[in-house]
N, C-alpha and C positions, 0 to 999 in steps of 0.2 A: 187573028188581029194583032198588030204590033203594039206592044205596051210602051207608053212613054215614060211613066214614072211610078215608083212605089213609095208610099209614105208609111213608115213604121212608127206607131204611137208608143212612146216609152216614157211618158211623163209620170209625175207623182200627183197624188191627190193631196191638196193643201191641208196641212195639219195632221195628216194620217201617216202612220208607219205601217208599211205592208208586213203582215205577219210572216210571210214566206221569206222576205228579204231579211227580216230581223233574225229568223231562225238560222239562216245561213251566213249571217254576219256581213252582209253587203248593204250598201246604201240604197241601191235601186233594185227593184224586183227583176228587171231585165238582166241583171248580172248573176242571178241565182244559177248555180251549175245544174245543167240538165245533160245527162249522159257524158259528163266530163267536159262540157263546154258551157260558156255563158249562154243563158237562155236565148238572148237576142241573136247569137251567132247562127242558130239554126234557121231563123227566118231570113237573116241576111244572106245565107247561102242559097236559099230558095229564090230570093230576089235576084241574086247574081245570075243564077242559071235561067231565070225567066227571060233574060234578054232586055230588060228594062234599061233605057238609056240613062236614067238618073234614079238614085235611091236616096231617100231622105229619112233621117231619124229626128223625131220631135221629142225633146227631152228637157227637163229642168236642170240637168247636170251638164255644165259646159265642158267638164273634163271626162265625160263618160267614156270616150274611146280610149283614153289613156289607161283605163282600168281593164281593158280587154286585150289579152295576149292571145289573139286568134288569127290564123293566117288569112281568113276571109277579109279582114280589115285591110291588109296589105294588097290583096288581089283587087279589091274594089277601087282603091286609090281615088282618082278624080271623079268616079261615078258616085261616090258617097259624100253626103253633106249632113252635118249635124246642125240643127236649128233649135233655138230656144222655144220651148212649149209655152203657149199662152195659158191664162187661167181658165179658159173654157175651150171646149172642143171646136167650136166654129172658128174661132180666131186662130187656133193651131193649124187647122186645115187650110184656111184662107191664106195664112202667112206662107205656107209651103206652096200653095197654088200659084203664087206670084212668080215662083222660080221653076215650077214643074212643067214638063211636057205632058200633054194628054194623049191617050187616056191615062187616068191616075187610079191606081189601086191603093186603098187604105186598109191597113191591117194593124195588128197589135204585136208587141214584142213577145208576148207569151204564146203566140200562135206557132209553136215549134213544129207541128206536123203538117203545116200547109206546104205543099210541094210546088215546084215550078210547073208541073203538068196541070195541077189544079188551078193555078193562077191563069194558065192559058185557057182552060175550059171555062173559067169565069168570064174572061173576055169574049170568047166565042159565043157564049150564051147571051151576053149583053148585045152582041152584034146581031144574033139571030132574032132577038126580041125587039130590036130597034130602040133600046132603052138609053136614056141619057144618064141615068144612075141605076145602081142595083145593089141588092143585098144578097150575099152568097149564103145558101143553105145546103144542108145534107139531109137526106131522108132518114127517118128513125131506123129503118131496117139496115141501112148502110152503116150507120154509126154503131149500132149494137153488134153488127157482124165483125167490126174491128176489135171491140172489147166490150163485154157486157156491162162494165162499170165506167166506161169512157165518158158517158154523158147521161145525166139523170133527168134533165129537163128538156121537154119538147113542146113545141107549139103546134097544137092540133087544129087543122082546118078541116073543112068538110070533105076535102079530097086527098089530103096528105098530112102527115105529121113530120115536122122538120126541126132541126136544130140550127141555130145561128153559127156560121163559120167565122165570125169576126173578120170578115173581108168585105169591103165595100167598093163599088165601082163608080167612078165619076168620068163619064165619057168625054165631056167638053166643059169649057169654062161656064157656059150658061147653066149647066146642071149644078153648079155650086150654090144655086139658090136654096137647094135642100139643106145645106149646112147652116144657113142663116137661122133655121128653126131652133138651133142649139146655142145661140148667142145668149150670154148673160149668166153663165155658170157651168162649171164642169159637172156637178152632180145633178144633171138634168132629170134623172130618174126619180130624184127625191123632191122635185118641184112640180106638184100636181097641176097647178094653174098654168105653168109653162108648157106642160105636156098638152093640156087641153087647147091652149091657144094655137099650138103648132099643128095639131092633127085633127082637132074637133072631137067632141064627145062621142058621137056615133061611130066615127072611124076608129077611135081608140077601143071602144067596146068590141067592134067587129074583129079587130086585129087580136086583141088580148084573149078573146074567147072563141076565136076561129069560126065566126059566124059567116060562113060562105067559103067558096073556093079561094085558094091563095092568090091567084092572079086577079080575080075580081076585087078582092080587098085592096091589093096594091094599086089597082086602077083608081079606086076611091081616094087612097092616100095621095096618089099622083096629082089628082085634081086639086086637092087641098094645098099641096106644096108648089104647084105650078111647074113641075118637072116630071117627066115620065120615069118613074122608079119601078123596077121590076124585081121579082124574086128570081135569083140566078141559082138554080138547083143543080148541084154537081153530084157525081156518084161516089166520090171519095169520102167515106165517113170519117177518116182521120182528120180532115180539115175542121171538124166541129169539136175536136178535143183540144182544149187549150190548158195551160198550166196556171191554175188559180190557187192551189193549196197542195198539201202533202199527198193527198190521195191522187189527184190528177197528175202530179209530178211522177209518182210511182207508175201510174198507168202509162204515161207517155214514154217513160224509159223502158217499160216492158214492150211496148209496141215497137220502139226503135230497135231493141235487141232482137226482136222476132223478125223484123224487116229491115235489114241493114241499109237497103237502098233509100229508105225514108230519111235517114239521117246520115248524110255523107260524112266521112271522117275528115279531120282537119287537113289531111294531106291529099284528099281526093278532089278533083275538079272536073266537072262535066262541061261539055259545050252547051250553050243556051238552047232552050227548048224552041223549036220552030212552031209558030202559031200565027195564023192569018192577019167593095166598099164595104158586160156591164157597161163600156163606152162605145159609141159608134153611131152610124147613120142608119136608118132611123130607129134601130132597135135599142138604142140607149134607154128608151122609156121602159123596156120590159126585161132587159138583159140582167 
């Protein structure tokens, strides 16, 4: 599937100072160095190689790119746009959607190990399932095979245990209805009544405690949201390991050092991949 756009969420939480950013002396978490490069440079490079026509960064820092001395910024040129983040996830996504081409993949700046190949597989799985929207997951065994300390939290369903890959698929404009569930605040996870209104009490229980097969539970959520949202399970366990703190930063750098192809060097450029969505859609409530 041909990818239209990628949105990288790189905003700040209002009134909060990210501990990792503070420890490294940078204003934004996305600028924390990972394997010698700003954190966000890794996902930008994957986005570049994915073949996406447009790449957007949603940030509260209007001068973000001026703090990045990385060749990927120059290579992207007109394909890259920096937009101001809103005070909630829904408005940040919808603001970008006005300019984006579909399908749209949404991910986060700390998703350093997400590769162009995995982005392609997410799109192929969404096409196979006929989904308007989707949430990318990796199986527990695939994540642990990459690094035993890479991820410690998994969501156990009756048929599979998975971890969220912080990647979300929006196939078309009508699927943006799912994002409306998150209007009214960035800290959706800390607003129980908002969670219940969006997903329903029974659906929330089923999802949180794995009461049934994963595809069956997503079917129930889809009815509530009015959009067919599917679990998009990929085989690359690295995609479920993001950089949240010192431990995951060390793990990520170990993985990169062991598999150089995961993290392309600043001077390396590949041709696009050929191929036929704590914040997020809809896992913000439990991430």
